[in-house]
Structures are given as structure tokens and as C-alpha cells.
C-alpha positions in Angstrom: -16.8 -7.6 -21.4 -14.2 -4.9 -20.7 -11.7 -5.8 -18.0 -12.0 -2.6 -15.4 -8.1 -1.5 -15.8 -8.1 -1.9 -19.7 -5.5 0.2 -20.7 -5.1 1.5 -17.7 -0.6 1.8 -16.3 -1.0 1.0 -12.3 2.9 1.5 -10.3 2.8 -0.6 -7.0 5.1 -0.3 -4.7 6.0 -3.1 -1.4 5.2 -5.2 -4.4 7.4 -7.9 -4.0 5.0 -10.1 -1.5 2.3 -10.1 0.6 -0.6 -7.0 -0.6 1.1 -4.7 -3.0 2.3 -8.4 -5.1 -1.6 -9.5 -4.5 -2.6 -6.4 -5.9 -0.2 -6.1 -8.9 -1.8 -9.9 -10.0 -5.1 -8.7 -9.4 -4.7 -5.2 -11.1 -3.2 -7.3 -14.3 -6.0 -9.4 -14.6 -8.5 -6.4 -15.3 -6.2 -5.0 -17.4 -3.8 -3.0 -16.0 0.3 -2.9 -17.2 2.1 -2.7 -13.7 5.1 -1.3 -12.6 6.2 -3.1 -10.2 9.2 -1.6 -7.3 10.2 -2.6 -4.0 13.6 -2.6 -2.1 14.1 -6.8 -2.8 15.2 -6.4 -7.0 14.8 -10.4 -7.3 11.5 -10.3 -5.7 10.0 -7.7 -7.8 11.2 -8.8 -10.9 9.2 -12.0 -10.2 5.6 -10.1 -9.5 7.0 -8.1 -12.3 7.4 -12.1 -14.3 3.4 -12.8 -13.5 1.7 -10.1 -14.5 3.7 -10.4 -17.9 2.4 -14.0 -17.3 -1.3 -12.3 -18.0 -0.4 -10.8 -21.2 0.4 -7.0 -19.5 3.1 -4.8 -19.8 5.8 -5.2 -16.0 8.8 -3.0 -14.8 10.7 -3.9 -11.9 12.2 -1.0 -9.8 14.2 -1.2 -6.7 13.4 1.3 -4.7 14.1 2.5 -1.3 10.3 4.6 -1.0 12.5 6.7 1.5 15.1 8.8 -0.4 13.4 11.0 -2.6 16.1 10.8 -5.5 14.8 7.3 -5.8 11.5 7.8 -6.0 11.9 10.0 -9.1 13.7 7.5 -10.7 10.7 5.9 -9.7 8.7 7.7 -11.2 10.6 8.3 -14.7 11.3 5.2 -15.3 7.4 3.9 -14.7 6.4 7.0 -17.5 9.9 6.0 -19.8 8.6 1.8 -19.3 4.7 1.6 -19.4 4.1 5.6 -21.2 2.0 7.2 -18.5 0.8 6.9 -14.7 -2.9 6.4 -14.2 -2.8 4.4 -10.4 -0.6 5.1 -7.2 -0.6 1.9 -5.0 1.6 3.0 -1.8 1.9 -0.3 -0.2 4.9 -0.5 1.3 6.0 -0.3 4.8 7.0 -2.0 7.6 5.3 -3.4 11.0 8.1 -2.1 13.4 11.9 -0.2 13.2 13.4 -3.9 12.8 11.4 -5.7 10.2 13.1 -8.8 8.9 15.8 -8.6 10.7 14.6 -11.3 13.4 12.3 -11.7 16.4 10.1 -8.2 16.8 11.2 -6.9 20.6 7.5 -4.3 21.3 8.1 -1.1 22.7 6.2 1.4 24.7 6.5 4.9 22.8 8.2 6.2 26.5 11.5 3.4 25.8 10.9 3.6 21.7 14.5 4.7 20.7 14.0 7.8 18.3 16.2 6.2 15.4 13.8 3.3 16.0 10.7 6.1 15.4 12.4 8.1 12.3 13.4 4.7 10.9 9.5 3.5 11.0 7.9 7.0 9.7 10.5 7.5 7.5 9.8 4.2 5.4 5.5 4.3 5.8 5.0 7.7 6.2 8.0 9.8 4.4 7.2 7.1 1.5 3.4 7.2 1.5 4.0 11.0 0.7 6.6 10.6 -1.5 5.5 8.1 -3.7 1.8 10.3 -3.7 3.3 13.6 -4.1 5.9 11.8 -7.3 2.2 10.3 -8.6 0.0 13.1 -8.3 2.2 15.7 -9.7 2.7 13.0 -12.8 -0.6 12.9 -13.2 -1.3 16.4 -13.2 0.9 17.4 -15.9 -0.6 14.5 -17.6 -3.7 16.3 -17.3 -6.3 12.7 -17.4 -6.9 12.5 -13.6 -6.4 9.7 -11.7 -5.6 7.6 -8.5 -3.9 7.7 -5.5 -4.4 4.8 -2.8 -2.8 4.3 0.3 -2.8 1.1 2.2 -3.1 2.1 5.8 -4.2 -0.2 8.3 -7.3 -0.5 10.7 -4.2 0.6 13.6 -5.4 4.1 11.9 -8.1 4.1 13.9 -7.1 2.0 17.0 -3.9 2.3 19.0 -2.4 -0.8 19.7 0.8 -1.2 22.9 3.4 -1.8 22.3 3.3 -0.3 18.5 2.4 2.9 18.7 4.5 4.1 16.6 3.4 2.3 13.6 -0.2 2.9 14.4 0.4 6.8 14.3 2.2 6.3 11.1 -0.7 4.8 10.1 -2.8 7.5 11.5 -0.4 10.1 9.5 -1.4 7.2 5.8 -5.4 8.2 6.3 -4.5 12.3 7.0 -1.8 12.1 4.1 -5.4 11.0 2.1 -7.5 13.1 3.3 -5.6 16.3 2.5 -4.6 15.3 -1.0 -8.1 14.4 -1.2 -8.8 18.4 -0.6 -6.4 19.3 -2.4 -6.3 17.4 -6.1 -10.1 17.1 -6.4 -10.0 19.8 -8.9 -7.6 17.2 -11.1 -10.3 14.6 -11.1 -7.6 12.9 -9.0 -8.7 10.5 -5.7 -7.2 10.0 -2.7 -8.1 7.7 -1.1 -6.7 5.0 2.0 -7.1 1.2 2.8 -7.2 0.0 6.5 -6.7 -3.4 5.9 -7.3 -5.9 9.7 -5.0 -8.9 10.3 -4.1 -10.5 6.4 -1.7 -13.5 5.9 1.5 -11.8 5.1 5.2 -12.0 5.7 4.6 -8.5 8.0 2.2 -10.8 10.1 4.5 -14.3 10.7 5.0 -12.7 14.2 1.5 -12.2 15.1 0.8 -15.2 14.1 3.5 -17.0 15.8 2.0 -15.0 18.8 -0.1 -17.2 21.7 -2.9 -14.1 21.2 -3.4 -15.1 18.3 -5.9 -17.7 18.2 -7.5 -15.7 20.4 -8.2 -13.0 18.3 -9.4 -14.6 15.3 -12.1 -15.9 17.8 -13.4 -12.5 18.8 -13.5 -11.5 15.4 -16.7 -10.9 13.8 -15.6 -13.3 10.1 -13.6 -15.9 12.4 -10.1 -15.7 10.2 -7.8 -14.2 8.9 -7.4 -12.2 5.6 -6.2 -13.1 2.6 -3.8 -10.7 0.4 -6.3 -10.5 -2.3 -8.9 -9.1 0.4 -7.4 -6.1 0.2 -6.5 -6.8 -3.3 -9.5 -6.1 -4.5 -10.5 -3.3 -2.2 -7.5 -1.5 -4.0 -9.4 -2.2 -6.8 -12.6 -1.6 -6.7 -10.7 2.3 -5.6 -8.3 2.1 -9.2 -12.0 1.2 -11.0 -14.5 3.9 -12.8 -17.3 1.9 -9.8 -14.7 3.7 -7.4 -14.9 7.5 -9.3 -16.7 8.5 -6.4 -14.5 7.8 -3.3 -12.6 10.4 -2.6 -10.6 10.9 1.1 -12.1 7.5 3.1 -10.5 4.9 4.4 -12.0 1.3 3.1 -11.5 -1.8 5.3 -11.1 -4.9 4.2 -10.9 -6.4 8.6 -13.2 -9.2 8.6 -14.9 -6.1 11.5 -12.1 -5.7 13.6 -12.2 -2.2 13.7 -16.0 -2.0 14.8 -15.1 -4.6 17.7 
């Protein structure tokens, strides 16, 4: 039985941990070579090593996705190391402007400093745009189509008090995919978003430690937190031939949260 991504070359940002790492491994299990991109190069190397253990080629790339020059260099290294670019998964993102700097302090939109707004948008929305733009240019030049997938969130559809900047950024990611789908279809390039619910990753640690978490899980139809592989399997579907007629869509591996 042939593998679903046999011989394909994928670029995944945010691949050092969480959804990005799970997707890199899942893609490799199905035959893909993977360029593993992240700000944390040491952790990206660990993901790349896991890909190589599965018998695939892997390249670890350090990148700040909000920097156009670094994103272009990431694309060039991907093509140099792997030979082409068939799939991109833009998974780099943060939950708040001070992510990784200690306890989050949620702010209402009328209170948030503009520099914090811009910092989050630069990563979540600008970074997604730059990554997908670079991938689209490469795929058009190659002339044999491709798959562009971006990690949005259930928050693309549901406002979140105290995390409005995050919700706005993820709604922007979804609209970005819809517009790119409209423009790139003639090149046989599909563009889709994934809107996860609460997934067990470092990004949701603060939420999991909160007093409201157990109540949230009781309200969820499936009564459990999601796993990174749940999202990785969704990305795999969109990257594979089975997902070839999906474009401009957002799929929600979320245990039923969005329908609440």
C-alpha cells in the first residue's frame, strides 16, 4: 500500500513542539520529507532527527516568521535541501504577546498596548502571510500545484474575552486562506485553514492550569482535551490526495467546541 505523502516535500513552521512537531512526524510516517522550521533551532533539530529516524530527509531551519528576509531564506533552504516544495503547514503562532515570558495577563482590547497588539499580529498573521506567500511563489514557479495549510483556531469564529487580539489574528488567518484559495486555484494550489480547539500543547498550559479548565472539559461534547496528533491528522488529510477538492475551508478538530 502506497503512503499518502510518498515523495512529497513539506515545510512546517512552528515545528519544534506541539502541533507543528506532531505534524512533521505524521507527515514523515506517510512518506514526506520535512523542513522543520522554528525560532528554537535546538528543538527543531530534535524534530528533524525524529523525521530522519522514519527514513525521510529532514532539514532544521531557524526562522523568525515575522521577518521577510528570514522567511525567504527558509524557502530557499527548503528547496535546496529537499529539492522542491509541495506542502506548507504554517503552524508558528503564539497565544499572547508575552508568550514564553511567564504568566499571561489577559487584557481587554481597549486596554492592550499597541506594541503588544503588533507583536502578536507580527507572528500570528504577518508570519502566516509571509510563509504562505513564499510557498505560493515557489509552487507557482514549479508548475505542479501544491498544498497550503495554515493553523488558525476555533477562536477564528468565537470571540474570547481577554484574548481578543488572538481571536482577531486567527480570524485573519482564515480569511487569508480563503482569499489565497480564490487566487491560487488556477495553479492547482489548495489553501485551507485548521481551527483546533483546546489541544494539549505548551501554548495551552496556562489554560490547563486555570480554575475554569475542568468546567470547560465538562461542557465539551467529547469531554477531553485534544492531542497534537488530532490536528496533525487533519493536516495530513488536507495535504494528501484525499483532501484535493478542499480549498478555502476551515476544518475544526476541536471535540465539538465550535458548535457550542
